[in-house]
DRENFIBA-518179 format. One line per 2 residues: number of its first residue (from 1); their letters; for each residue x, y, z of C-alpha. Coordinates in nm, 2 decimals, padded with zeros to 4 digits. Example, Ala and Ser with C-alpha at 12.3 -4.5 7.8 and 13.67 -1.06 7.14 Angstrom:
2
1> AS> 01.23/-00.45/00.78; 01.37/-00.11/00.71 .
END
This chain:
573
1> MA> -09.01/01.13/18.89; -09.19/01.34/18.59 .
3> VH> -09.18/01.68/18.48; -09.47/01.81/18.22 .
5> DR> -09.49/02.09/18.06; -09.84/02.32/18.11 .
7> DL> -10.02/02.08/17.85; -09.91/01.79/18.06 .
9> NY> -09.65/01.65/17.79; -09.37/01.47/17.93 .
11> LY> -09.05/01.72/17.94; -08.83/01.47/18.17 .
13> VS> -08.88/01.12/18.33; -08.68/00.93/18.54 .
15> QR> -08.57/00.56/18.47; -08.70/00.44/18.82 .
17> YL> -09.05/00.60/18.70; -09.01/00.41/18.38 .
19> NE> -08.93/00.09/18.57; -09.20/00.09/18.83 .
21> YK> -09.47/00.18/18.65; -09.38/-00.09/18.35 .
23> IK> -09.38/00.19/18.08; -09.19/00.02/17.78 .
25> DK> -09.19/00.33/17.55; -08.86/00.47/17.50 .
27> DI> -08.98/00.78/17.34; -09.21/00.92/17.60 .
29> IG> -09.07/01.27/17.63; -09.32/01.49/17.44 .
31> KH> -09.64/01.25/17.49; -09.93/01.38/17.69 .
33> HY> -09.93/01.21/18.05; -10.32/01.11/17.96 .
35> DV> -10.20/00.90/17.64; -09.98/00.73/17.85 .
37> FP> -10.21/00.67/18.13; -10.55/00.67/17.95 .
39> DL> -10.75/00.53/18.21; -10.59/00.75/18.50 .
41> PQ> -10.91/00.79/18.71; -11.03/01.18/18.76 .
43> KW> -10.90/01.23/19.10; -10.55/01.23/18.97 .
45> RD> -10.67/01.46/18.67; -10.80/01.71/18.96 .
47> VH> -10.47/01.69/19.13; -10.29/01.82/18.81 .
49> QK> -10.54/02.07/18.73; -10.48/02.21/19.10 .
51> AL> -10.08/02.21/19.03; -10.16/02.41/18.73 .
53> KG> -10.32/02.66/18.96; -10.01/02.69/19.21 .
55> EI> -10.16/02.43/19.45; -09.94/02.14/19.60 .
57> SS> -10.08/01.81/19.67; -09.94/01.51/19.84 .
59> AE> -10.02/01.19/20.06; -09.77/00.98/20.22 .
61> KD> -09.99/00.68/20.18; -10.25/00.66/19.92 .
63> AY> -10.43/00.34/19.73; -10.37/00.30/19.34 .
65> IK> -10.61/00.05/19.20; -10.47/-00.09/18.88 .
67> ED> -10.65/-00.22/18.58; -10.63/-00.59/18.71 .
69> GT> -10.80/-00.47/19.04; -10.48/-00.53/19.25 .
71> VD> -10.36/-00.25/19.46; -10.04/-00.03/19.49 .
73> WT> -09.95/00.16/19.77; -09.82/00.53/19.67 .
75> RW> -09.65/00.82/19.84; -09.66/01.12/19.60 .
77> EC> -09.64/01.47/19.54; -09.77/01.69/19.28 .
79> RP> -09.64/02.05/19.26; -09.59/02.33/18.99 .
81> WY> -09.29/02.47/18.86; -09.20/02.81/18.76 .
83> EA> -09.05/02.98/18.47; -08.76/03.27/18.50 .
85> DG> -09.08/03.54/18.48; -09.28/03.36/18.75 .
87> SI> -09.55/03.22/18.56; -09.59/02.87/18.59 .
89> GG> -09.42/02.64/18.35; -09.58/02.29/18.42 .
91> II> -09.60/02.05/18.72; -09.36/01.80/18.90 .
93> IY> -09.51/01.47/19.01; -09.30/01.29/19.23 .
95> TE> -09.41/00.92/19.29; -09.28/00.64/19.51 .
97> VI> -09.44/00.30/19.48; -09.44/00.25/19.87 .
99> TE> -09.64/-00.10/19.84; -09.32/-00.31/19.88 .
101> RI> -09.25/-00.10/20.19; -09.55/-00.13/20.32 .
103> QA> -09.63/-00.47/20.30; -09.25/-00.52/20.42 .
105> EK> -09.37/-00.32/20.77; -09.69/-00.55/20.78 .
107> RL> -09.48/-00.86/20.73; -09.21/-00.74/21.00 .
109> QE> -09.49/-00.73/21.24; -09.65/-01.02/21.15 .
111> NE> -09.39/-01.26/21.08; -09.03/-01.17/21.23 .
113> AH> -08.91/-01.47/21.04; -08.93/-01.26/20.72 .
115> YR> -08.75/-00.96/20.83; -08.39/-01.04/20.69 .
117> TL> -08.54/-01.15/20.32; -08.72/-00.83/20.31 .
119> IE> -08.48/-00.57/20.39; -08.23/-00.73/20.15 .
121> TT> -08.48/-00.72/19.89; -08.62/-00.38/19.91 .
123> QD> -08.50/-00.13/19.68; -08.43/00.10/19.95 .
125> GF> -08.13/00.14/20.18; -08.26/00.01/20.55 .
127> WV> -08.10/00.04/20.87; -08.19/-00.06/21.24 .
129> ID> -08.04/00.24/21.50; -08.05/00.20/21.90 .
131> IN> -08.18/00.51/22.08; -07.85/00.62/22.07 .
133> GK> -07.77/00.66/21.71; -07.58/00.34/21.68 .
135> II> -07.63/00.13/21.38; -07.72/-00.23/21.48 .
137> DV> -07.84/-00.36/21.16; -07.83/-00.25/20.76 .
139> NE> -07.89/-00.41/20.43; -07.69/-00.47/20.12 .
141> MY> -07.84/-00.15/19.92; -07.75/00.12/20.19 .
143> CQ> -07.41/-00.02/20.19; -07.38/00.02/19.79 .
145> MT> -07.54/00.34/19.85; -07.24/00.48/20.11 .
147> GY> -06.99/00.22/19.95; -06.91/00.10/20.34 .
149> TK> -06.93/-00.29/20.41; -07.18/-00.40/20.62 .
151> AE> -06.91/-00.47/20.88; -06.80/-00.13/20.85 .
153> LL> -07.13/00.04/20.92; -07.22/-00.22/21.19 .
155> GK> -07.14/00.00/21.55; -07.07/00.33/21.32 .
157> KI> -07.30/00.61/21.51; -07.54/00.81/21.24 .
159> PE> -07.33/01.11/21.32; -07.04/01.00/21.13 .
161> LE> -07.26/00.95/20.82; -07.47/01.28/20.87 .
163> AL> -07.35/01.55/20.64; -07.59/01.83/20.76 .
165> ET> -07.70/01.79/21.11; -07.48/01.85/21.42 .
167> SQ> -07.44/01.53/21.69; -07.65/01.75/21.93 .
169> EI> -07.91/01.80/21.65; -07.93/01.41/21.56 .
171> IA> -07.98/01.36/21.93; -08.25/01.58/21.92 .
173> HI> -08.41/01.46/21.61; -08.40/01.07/21.76 .
175> KQ> -08.57/01.19/22.07; -08.85/01.35/21.84 .
177> IT> -08.88/01.02/21.63; -08.92/00.83/21.95 .
179> EN> -09.18/01.07/22.09; -09.40/01.11/21.77 .
181> KS> -09.31/00.72/21.67; -09.20/00.85/21.33 .
183> DI> -09.06/01.09/21.08; -08.99/01.13/20.71 .
185> FE> -08.75/01.38/20.62; -08.49/01.47/20.42 .
187> TC> -08.10/01.50/20.45; -07.75/01.43/20.33 .
189> HR> -07.51/01.13/20.41; -07.17/01.12/20.35 .
191> RK> -07.02/00.81/20.13; -06.72/00.65/20.21 .
193> EG> -06.50/00.84/19.95; -06.61/01.16/20.07 .
195> SL> -06.88/01.26/19.80; -07.23/01.35/19.93 .
197> ID> -07.60/01.17/19.84; -07.91/01.35/19.94 .
199> ME> -08.18/01.09/20.09; -08.54/01.08/20.21 .
201> IS> -08.55/00.89/20.52; -08.88/00.70/20.66 .
203> AT> -08.81/00.62/21.01; -09.02/00.46/21.26 .
205> FV> -08.95/00.37/21.61; -09.05/00.01/21.73 .
207> NC> -08.95/00.03/22.08; -08.63/00.07/22.33 .
209> DT> -08.54/-00.27/22.28; -08.58/-00.29/21.88 .
211> GI> -08.47/00.04/21.80; -08.56/00.27/21.51 .
213> FA> -08.60/00.11/21.16; -08.55/00.33/20.87 .
215> FC> -08.60/00.34/20.49; -08.36/00.53/20.29 .
217> RD> -08.38/00.64/19.95; -08.15/00.82/19.72 .
219> IT> -08.29/01.15/19.58; -07.97/01.30/19.46 .
221> ER> -08.14/01.31/19.11; -08.44/01.48/19.22 .
223> KK> -08.25/01.75/19.46; -08.04/01.82/19.13 .
225> IE> -08.33/01.92/18.91; -08.53/02.10/19.22 .
227> NE> -08.22/02.31/19.26; -08.17/02.35/18.90 .
229> LL> -08.54/02.46/18.87; -08.50/02.67/19.17 .
231> YL> -08.21/02.87/19.01; -08.37/02.90/18.67 .
233> SY> -08.70/03.08/18.84; -08.47/03.31/18.99 .
235> HD> -08.22/03.41/18.73; -08.19/03.55/18.42 .
237> HL> -08.13/03.25/18.14; -07.90/03.49/17.93 .
239> TG> -07.70/03.71/18.16; -07.70/03.49/18.48 .
241> LY> -07.79/03.79/18.70; -08.07/03.77/18.93 .
243> NR> -08.45/03.84/18.73; -08.71/04.03/18.80 .
245> RY> -08.90/03.79/19.04; -08.57/03.78/19.26 .
247> FE> -08.55/04.14/19.29; -08.92/04.19/19.41 .
249> TQ> -08.90/03.94/19.66; -08.53/04.12/19.79 .
251> LK> -08.68/04.47/19.80; -08.92/04.35/20.03 .
253> KI> -08.70/04.20/20.25; -08.44/04.46/20.25 .
255> DK> -08.71/04.77/20.30; -08.61/04.80/20.64 .
257> QI> -08.53/05.06/20.90; -08.18/04.85/20.96 .
259> NL> -08.09/04.89/20.59; -08.13/05.25/20.56 .
261> PI> -07.99/05.48/20.38; -08.12/05.23/20.06 .
263> SI> -08.02/05.31/19.73; -08.17/05.21/19.39 .
265> IM> -07.99/05.25/19.04; -08.19/05.19/18.76 .
267> CD> -07.99/05.12/18.42; -08.06/05.11/18.05 .
269> IN> -07.85/04.98/17.77; -07.87/05.22/17.52 .
271> GL> -07.88/05.13/17.16; -07.98/04.73/17.20 .
273> KL> -08.29/04.75/16.94; -08.06/04.89/16.70 .
275> VN> -07.78/04.65/16.73; -08.05/04.38/16.72 .
277> DS> -08.18/04.50/16.40; -07.84/04.58/16.24 .
279> FG> -07.60/04.32/16.37; -07.82/04.03/16.48 .
281> HD> -07.94/03.93/16.81; -07.64/03.74/16.89 .
283> SG> -07.48/04.08/16.91; -07.72/04.20/17.08 .
285> DL> -07.70/03.93/17.37; -07.34/04.01/17.37 .
287> LL> -07.38/04.36/17.45; -07.63/04.26/17.74 .
289> KK> -07.40/04.03/17.87; -07.09/04.24/17.87 .
291> AA> -07.33/04.51/18.07; -07.41/04.24/18.31 .
293> TI> -07.03/04.18/18.37; -06.98/04.55/18.41 .
295> IR> -07.26/04.60/18.67; -07.15/04.30/18.85 .
297> NS> -06.79/04.45/18.89; -06.93/04.77/18.99 .
299> CR> -07.11/04.63/19.25; -07.00/04.53/19.61 .
301> EG> -07.06/04.22/19.83; -07.39/04.21/19.93 .
303> DI> -07.53/04.43/19.68; -07.82/04.32/19.46 .
305> FA> -07.83/04.34/19.09; -08.09/04.23/18.85 .
307> RI> -08.20/04.24/18.46; -08.59/04.34/18.52 .
309> GG> -08.66/04.38/18.13; -08.50/04.35/17.78 .
311> DE> -08.23/04.62/17.82; -08.32/04.71/18.18 .
313> FV> -08.10/04.63/18.50; -08.16/04.76/18.86 .
315> IL> -07.90/04.76/19.16; -08.04/04.76/19.51 .
317> LP> -07.79/04.92/19.77; -07.87/04.86/20.11 .
319> NT> -07.67/05.09/20.39; -07.56/05.32/20.12 .
321> TA> -07.56/05.72/20.11; -07.62/05.91/19.78 .
323> DE> -07.25/05.98/19.73; -07.15/05.64/19.77 .
325> TV> -07.44/05.56/19.53; -07.32/05.82/19.28 .
327> RI> -06.92/05.67/19.31; -07.07/05.31/19.23 .
329> AN> -07.27/05.43/18.90; -06.96/05.66/18.78 .
331> RM> -06.75/05.30/18.84; -07.01/05.11/18.60 .
333> KE> -07.01/05.46/18.32; -06.61/05.44/18.34 .
335> LA> -06.60/05.04/18.31; -06.85/05.08/18.03 .
337> SS> -06.67/05.31/17.82; -06.37/05.07/17.75 .
339> EK> -06.61/04.81/17.63; -06.75/04.75/17.26 .
341> VV> -06.96/04.51/17.08; -06.91/04.51/16.71 .
343> NI> -06.75/04.82/16.71; -06.96/05.01/16.94 .
345> EL> -06.92/05.15/17.24; -07.11/05.00/17.55 .
347> SI> -07.32/05.28/17.69; -07.54/05.26/18.02 .
349> SY> -07.78/05.52/18.09; -07.88/05.57/18.47 .
351> GY> -08.05/05.72/18.73; -08.07/05.71/19.12 .
353> DT> -08.25/05.78/19.42; -08.20/05.72/19.80 .
355> KT> -08.48/05.63/20.07; -08.34/05.83/20.38 .
357> ND> -08.62/05.74/20.61; -08.92/05.51/20.70 .
359> KQ> -09.15/05.76/20.60; -09.04/05.73/20.20 .
361> SI> -09.17/05.47/20.01; -08.94/05.25/19.86 .
363> NE> -09.17/05.20/19.56; -09.16/05.57/19.49 .
365> IM> -08.79/05.56/19.53; -08.75/05.31/19.26 .
367> AN> -08.97/05.55/19.03; -08.76/05.83/19.10 .
369> AE> -08.46/05.65/19.01; -08.63/05.51/18.71 .
371> NH> -08.72/05.87/18.56; -08.41/06.01/18.65 .
373> MY> -08.24/05.75/18.40; -08.51/05.82/18.14 .
375> RH> -08.36/06.21/18.15; -08.02/06.09/18.13 .
377> KL> -08.12/05.84/17.83; -08.31/06.11/17.66 .
379> YE> -07.96/06.32/17.58; -07.73/06.02/17.52 .
381> RS> -07.98/05.81/17.31; -07.89/06.06/16.99 .
383> SM> -07.56/06.06/17.03; -07.52/05.67/17.05 .
385> RS> -07.76/05.60/16.74; -07.59/05.85/16.51 .
387> KT> -07.25/05.70/16.61; -07.44/05.34/16.55 .
389> ID> -07.58/05.50/16.20; -07.23/05.58/16.11 .
391> LI> -07.07/05.21/16.19; -07.38/05.04/16.03 .
393> MN> -07.27/05.21/15.70; -06.90/05.16/15.75 .
395> TL> -07.01/04.79/15.79; -07.24/04.77/15.49 .
397> FE> -06.95/04.90/15.29; -06.67/04.67/15.41 .
399> KS> -06.89/04.37/15.34; -06.96/04.52/14.95 .
401> NR> -06.72/04.74/14.80; -06.98/04.76/14.50 .
403> EL> -07.22/04.93/14.75; -06.99/05.21/14.82 .
405> LH> -06.93/05.30/14.49; -07.29/05.30/14.38 .
407> SN> -07.41/05.46/14.68; -07.18/05.76/14.63 .
409> RV> -07.27/05.78/14.28; -07.63/05.78/14.38 .
411> SA> -07.57/06.05/14.60; -07.40/06.28/14.34 .
413> IC> -07.69/06.18/14.08; -07.96/06.32/14.34 .
415> KA> -07.80/06.61/14.40; -07.78/06.73/14.04 .
417> IA> -08.12/06.63/13.99; -08.24/06.82/14.30 .
419> TK> -08.04/07.12/14.19; -08.22/07.13/13.86 .
421> MN> -08.56/07.12/14.02; -08.47/07.43/14.20 .
423> LD> -08.49/07.29/14.54; -08.36/07.46/14.85 .
425> KD> -08.02/07.41/15.01; -08.14/07.19/15.31 .
427> AI> -08.36/06.96/15.06; -08.02/06.91/14.84 .
429> NQ> -07.83/06.81/15.11; -08.07/06.59/15.24 .
431> LG> -08.09/06.44/14.94; -07.74/06.39/14.91 .
433> TA> -07.71/06.18/15.24; -08.03/06.00/15.15 .
435> GL> -07.83/05.88/14.83; -07.54/05.75/15.05 .
437> IH> -07.77/05.56/15.28; -08.04/05.43/15.07 .
439> DI> -07.95/05.07/15.09; -07.88/05.12/15.47 .
441> GK> -08.11/04.81/15.49; -07.86/04.55/15.32 .
443> IG> -07.69/04.52/15.64; -07.96/04.29/15.72 .
445> ID> -07.89/04.06/15.41; -07.64/03.78/15.36 .
447> EK> -07.29/03.93/15.26; -07.30/03.61/14.96 .
449> IL> -07.65/03.75/14.85; -07.48/04.12/14.82 .
451> NK> -07.17/03.98/14.63; -07.33/03.68/14.43 .
453> DG> -07.19/03.65/14.08; -07.49/03.59/13.86 .
455> ML> -07.90/03.65/13.90; -08.07/03.61/14.20 .
457> TD> -08.32/03.33/14.27; -08.65/03.39/14.38 .
459> DE> -08.59/03.35/14.75; -08.31/03.57/14.71 .
461> RE> -08.48/03.84/14.55; -08.74/03.81/14.82 .
463> DI> -08.45/03.89/15.06; -08.31/04.16/14.87 .
465> EK> -08.68/04.35/14.87; -08.68/04.35/15.25 .
467> HP> -08.40/04.59/15.30; -08.62/04.91/15.24 .
469> EI> -08.82/04.79/15.55; -08.52/04.69/15.76 .
471> GW> -08.34/05.05/15.67; -08.66/05.22/15.76 .
473> RL> -08.66/05.03/16.10; -08.31/05.16/16.15 .
475> LS> -08.36/05.50/16.09; -08.68/05.59/16.21 .
477> ST> -08.54/05.50/16.55; -08.37/05.80/16.62 .
479> DE> -08.51/06.17/16.53; -08.20/06.26/16.36 .
481> FS> -08.28/06.03/16.10; -08.66/05.98/16.09 .
483> EL> -08.74/06.17/15.77; -08.45/06.01/15.56 .
485> GQ> -08.59/05.65/15.70; -08.95/05.75/15.50 .
487> LV> -08.73/05.77/15.19; -08.54/05.50/15.24 .
489> LT> -08.87/05.31/15.30; -08.99/05.45/14.98 .
491> HH> -08.72/05.42/14.74; -08.84/05.16/14.55 .
493> EK> -09.21/05.23/14.50; -09.32/05.34/14.14 .
495> WD> -09.53/05.57/13.99; -09.79/05.32/13.88 .
497> GR> -09.78/05.15/14.22; -09.65/04.84/14.11 .
499> GY> -09.35/04.90/14.39; -09.25/04.76/14.70 .
501> PN> -09.29/04.75/15.00; -09.64/04.92/15.03 .
503> GL> -09.75/04.98/14.68; -09.76/05.38/14.69 .
505> KG> -09.92/05.54/14.36; -09.79/05.84/14.21 .
507> LE> -09.80/06.17/14.43; -09.83/05.94/14.74 .
509> IP> -09.44/05.88/14.68; -09.24/06.15/14.85 .
511> LE> -09.08/06.39/14.60; -08.71/06.29/14.74 .
513> AR> -08.79/05.90/14.69; -08.93/05.96/14.36 .
515> IL> -08.60/06.16/14.25; -08.38/05.87/14.44 .
517> VV> -08.57/05.62/14.24; -08.44/05.75/13.92 .
519> AD> -08.11/05.82/14.02; -08.07/05.44/14.16 .
521> SF> -08.24/05.30/13.86; -07.99/05.51/13.61 .
523> DA> -07.68/05.40/13.84; -07.77/05.06/13.84 .
525> MT> -07.85/05.00/13.47; -07.49/05.18/13.35 .
527> NE> -07.28/04.99/13.58; -07.18/04.63/13.51 .
529> RT> -07.28/04.34/13.72; -07.14/04.00/13.76 .
531> YR> -07.41/03.87/13.53; -07.46/04.13/13.27 .
533> KG> -07.26/04.44/13.13; -07.33/04.82/13.17 .
535> MS> -07.57/05.03/12.97; -07.43/05.30/12.78 .
537> NE> -07.60/05.63/12.87; -07.81/05.62/12.54 .
539> EA> -07.93/05.29/12.61; -08.03/05.39/13.02 .
541> II> -08.22/05.72/12.88; -08.42/05.48/12.62 .
543> EL> -08.46/05.25/12.91; -08.59/05.56/13.13 .
545> KR> -08.82/05.71/12.89; -08.98/05.36/12.83 .
547> CS> -09.07/05.34/13.19; -09.18/05.74/13.23 .
549> GT> -09.52/05.75/13.37; -09.50/05.35/13.48 .
551> HF> -09.19/05.29/13.71; -09.09/05.68/13.71 .
553> DP> -09.21/06.01/13.77; -09.24/06.17/13.42 .
555> DI> -09.14/06.53/13.53; -08.82/06.37/13.71 .
557> VD> -08.73/06.18/13.43; -08.73/06.47/13.19 .
559> VF> -08.55/06.68/13.45; -08.29/06.45/13.41 .
561> VN> -08.27/06.36/13.06; -08.30/06.70/12.94 .
563> QV> -08.09/06.92/13.18; -07.88/06.69/13.43 .
565> LL> -07.77/06.49/13.17; -07.75/06.75/12.88 .
567> DN> -07.56/06.99/13.13; -07.33/06.68/13.19 .
569> EN> -07.29/06.51/12.88; -07.01/06.28/13.01 .
571> LE> -07.21/06.22/13.33; -06.93/06.08/13.57 .
573> V> -07.02/06.05/13.95 .
END
């Protein structure tokens, strides 16, 4: 067996595949199928393309002409495998070189004298049963597969080994084989020590006296991979819940009168993007996992719950009234309120609707539930985000005490400048807040860089210069802080257009941001860093004047130097 991606590169190959095709390359994973088999006929290439389009091709007996002109007989199947979102991820090729078996069957018919040698040398298990299902012959390979000795197996009936079919079903199956002359099927046998072995059996009825010949192949490895791929195709890899593909198949099955009333709860995790941007995707993933656990624990046996989008979940409730649905939703909200991730309370918005008669469309019920959920989300989202912004700032200040002191001083300077410029009270308060949170984007910067002793490297400087954009993304996600987000984004722009991140120039930079950059720069210059001493106020004033008209708005520098500092000769902030 071999598993390929959409480009036909090897993802997995079994040892038997390597052995049967005499592939000596041990580093086959990642290589293209046609690089390993450069002379592969067009017939097989066409089969691969059909599989990539969703078609399953197979043959029970097919000739494969090798380079030396000899023929191998194969039994094969080529089918697509699917990603969790339902798209085709690549192909699986099951091939079985059955030349030995074909030749064995032919020789058995031609020369009975070769019978024992052939069945004992085949790599498949082999047994002969009479029409009552009793084993009358068996080879060593089947003994190895099952852990029994030949003496223990002879005289044993197939129902004693079979793990899937009942005795009555086995009798019926034997009758079917005798009527149809042959059958190939998958089943499961029980080893002597009790474990199970998946088998593919090719059975041929010879006659009533001779009985049924059966070749048995161990397909446990293949079935394991098939089951894993099936699980992945129907489950969300992060939360372990069902995915959208599975939910949509079940929705169609459950949308029947016998299941009325049918309720749907749509759920949305509040603040996921904010958590991802602020604390990293590991924290966001943890938020989703906890939400999935709460949803699972809120539901009953038989309910279907799935993750159908990034932060969206859905619960399908057959035979559930609206009142029962509300109780389930409220239980979910109650459980969520006691869970926290990075000190943020897990918040789930939900909406629901109930189908009570056949005339209602299940898709309309789902749309109503989604609309209901979004109405809840509108008034829950703002509170959630405000709490998160406060937590982000507290977390930043915990990472760096220097940032706490710096932000407080910048806030005070901003308010002093705004007051001297006769800005209104709201603008002054907004500038005070901007001063406090202007470096909120540093939550996304490595703590070692923030607290580094000494000068930053070029790479570290590049990381630091990302903080205005990180802060803008965090703040612009909520209406309450969207204006402040613009100030945070532009507080490192320069009057001459040489700042970052957007190279704004002059009056293109918001007034509040021009005030903020003067306050931020003055505080940075007059306070000590690990790699330099702080300047005196006089030295900082000289530097502000030198950069007035290049780095800074000249009018704001003038107000700060000639009014704020003169009125507060010993400015302490």
